Each structure stands twice: as C-alpha cells, then as structure tokens.
N, C-alpha and C positions, 0 to 999 in steps of 0.2 A: 373099266377101260384100262386099268393099270395091270391087268392080268398078263403074266408072261408064262408060256408053257415051260420055259426053262430060263435060267438066269441070264444067258447071253442071247436070247431071242427077243425080237421086238415085242413090245406090249401091243395090245389091241389098238390103243390110241396111236402109237408110233406107226403101226401098220396102216391105219387109216390115213395118216399124214403122208406116208410114202406112196400109197395108192393114188393120192391126189396129184402126183406129178409124174410118176413113172410111165404111165400109159402113153403119154404124148411126148416124152422127152426126146427120143430119137427122131421120130418123124418131124417134129417141130425144128429140131436142129438141122436135119438134112434139107428142109424146105425153106427155113427162115434164117438160120444162123450158120450155115455151112462156112467153114473157114475160121470161125471163131473157136475159142477154147471151150469145148463141150463141158469139161469137168468144172470149170469156173461157173459156167451158166447153170449147170445142174446143181452145184453146191449152193448157188444163190437161191434157186427155186426151193431146194431142200430146207435152207435156213428160214425162208418165208413160210413154208408149210409147217415147220415146227412151232410156229407161233399161232397156228390155226386152232381155234377151239373145236372140239369134236362136233358141236352142233352145226358147224359149217360143212361137214363132210358131204352131205347130199347135194347142196348147191354147187359145191366145188366139183364133185363128180359129174354133175349135169353139165357144167362148163367144159369138163374134159370131153364129154360126148360131143358137144358143139364144136370144140376145137378139132377133134378127130374128123368129124364130118367136113369141116372147112378144109382141113389138110388133104383128106382123101379126094375132095372135089377138085383139087388142083393137080391130081395125078391121073394120067391117062394110061391106057394099056401099053402104049409104046414105052413110057417111062418105066413101067414095071418090068418090061422085058429087056430094055436097052440101056437105061440109065444106070451108071455104076456109082455106088456110094462107098464112102470110107468110114469104117467103124472108128469111134474115138480112141479105142484101145489098140488100133492097128488092124490091118487087113481090109480087103474090099469085097464087095458082093453086088450082084444085080439088085436093084432097088426092090423088086418084087420078092426076092429071097430074104433081104434084110428086113 
C-alpha cells in the first residue's frame, strides 16, 4: 500500500484515499454546495479521507456510486444543455460539458 512509482507520486494508499472523494466532488458541489468555497469543502473531504483505513476503500467507493446515481437522478436533459456552471478555479461551461 505504501508503494510509490516515484518519490513525489501518490502511494497506492494515497491514491485510494483520493479516489474516494474525487469522483463526486464537482457534481456534489454544483448540485448541493454551489456558492460555497469549493476548495474549503474539498480540503475537508480530503482530510477525512486521509484518515480512512484501506479496508474501507470498497464500501466508500460503493457509497460514491450511490451518490453519483443520486446526483445524476437530479439532472435532466435540459440541465445538461442549458444550465451553466462555474468551475471553482474560474471559467464557466454548460453543465453537460462540465
């Protein structure tokens, strides 16, 4: 779990922790937290994920799938085509593109 392909690359364990939050970070922000500080929210989730033992990876990833399904159930075709979202780092895009 501590293997790093190179000194400055995430270990396998760190990669698993990151994968537990990254997949839903932006859709969750756009649908639930829009207007708040994305980076503060993401940093909080990242700090929590860094405490996660590797044995929790599969249940947490299953929760990610459930959250993605829940979020996508709230989006209709019109939203994908017409709703505009703002990236936390600047710039805007149609929701379907983002």
